[in-house]
C-alpha positions in Angstrom: 119.9 65.5 118.6 120.0 69.2 117.8 117.5 69.3 114.9 114.9 66.7 116.1 111.6 67.0 114.3 108.7 67.8 116.6 105.4 67.1 115.0 103.3 68.1 118.0 103.0 71.7 116.9 101.8 70.7 113.4 99.4 68.2 114.9 97.9 70.7 117.3 97.6 73.3 114.5 95.8 70.9 112.2 93.5 69.8 115.1 92.4 73.4 115.8 92.0 74.1 112.1 89.8 71.1 111.8 87.6 72.1 114.7 87.2 75.6 113.3 86.3 74.2 109.9 83.6 71.9 111.5 82.2 74.8 113.5 81.9 77.1 110.5 80.3 74.3 108.4 77.7 73.7 111.1 76.9 77.3 111.6 76.5 78.0 107.9 74.1 75.1 107.2 71.8 75.7 110.2 68.6 77.5 109.3 67.0 77.2 112.8 67.0 80.3 115.0 68.7 79.0 118.1 66.9 81.7 120.2 63.5 80.1 119.7 62.0 76.6 120.4 61.5 74.9 117.1 57.8 74.6 116.2 56.5 76.3 119.4 54.5 79.4 119.5 52.6 81.6 122.0 49.3 83.0 121.0 46.8 85.2 122.7 43.1 84.9 122.0 40.8 87.9 121.6 37.9 88.1 124.1 35.5 86.6 121.6 37.7 83.7 120.6 38.0 80.1 121.9 40.6 77.4 122.2 39.0 75.7 119.3 39.9 78.7 117.1 43.5 77.8 117.5 42.8 74.2 116.5 40.8 75.3 113.4 43.3 77.9 112.3 46.4 75.8 112.6 45.1 72.3 112.0 46.9 71.9 108.7 50.3 72.2 110.5 49.5 69.2 112.8 49.2 70.5 116.3 51.2 68.3 118.6 50.3 70.0 121.9 48.2 72.9 123.1 48.6 74.3 126.6 46.8 77.1 128.4 49.3 79.3 130.1 46.8 81.7 131.8 44.0 84.0 130.8 43.8 83.9 127.0 47.4 83.0 126.4 48.3 79.6 125.0 51.4 77.8 124.0 51.2 75.3 121.1 53.6 73.1 119.2 53.2 72.1 115.6 54.8 69.2 113.7 54.9 70.9 110.3 56.3 74.3 111.0 56.0 76.7 108.0 57.7 79.5 109.9 56.6 82.5 111.9 55.6 84.8 109.1 53.2 82.2 107.6 51.6 81.5 111.0 51.3 85.2 111.7 49.5 85.8 108.4 47.1 82.9 109.2 46.4 84.4 112.7 45.8 87.9 111.2 43.5 86.5 108.5 41.3 84.7 111.1 40.8 87.8 113.2 40.6 85.7 116.3 44.0 86.4 117.9 45.6 89.5 119.4 49.1 88.2 118.6 51.3 85.2 117.9 55.0 85.0 118.7 57.7 82.3 118.6 58.5 80.7 122.0 61.9 82.2 122.8 64.5 80.3 124.8 65.1 81.9 128.1 68.6 83.3 128.3 70.4 84.1 131.6 73.0 86.8 131.4 75.6 86.3 134.1 76.3 89.3 136.3 79.5 91.3 135.6 82.3 90.4 137.9 84.4 93.1 139.6 
C-alpha cells in the first residue's frame, strides 16, 4: 500500500475554507457596529430640561426603556433606531440636551504577559 489515497488532508482544507467563507460572508453583511448596544443611547439633559423632553423628542422612535443613571444623565432604548446621526440632529434641534452618544459595549483589554 505505497500510494494509498488519504482524503483527510483535502477534507480538512475544505472544512477550513468553508469556515473562512462563512465568516467573511457574515462580516460583510453585518451593518451593526459591534462596539455599541443596538438601539441604546446615553443622553445628558441641560439644566432647564426634564425627563419628559426625552420622551417628547424621541417618541416617534418608540422608547422601550428610559433609565436615570445619575444627575442629568439618562440611558434610553428605542425600538425603531434610525441611527446615531438622526438622533443627534433631533437632540440638537430641540436644544434641551448637552449631548447624546451611543451606549458603547465595555471592553476589557487583557494585561500584557511577560
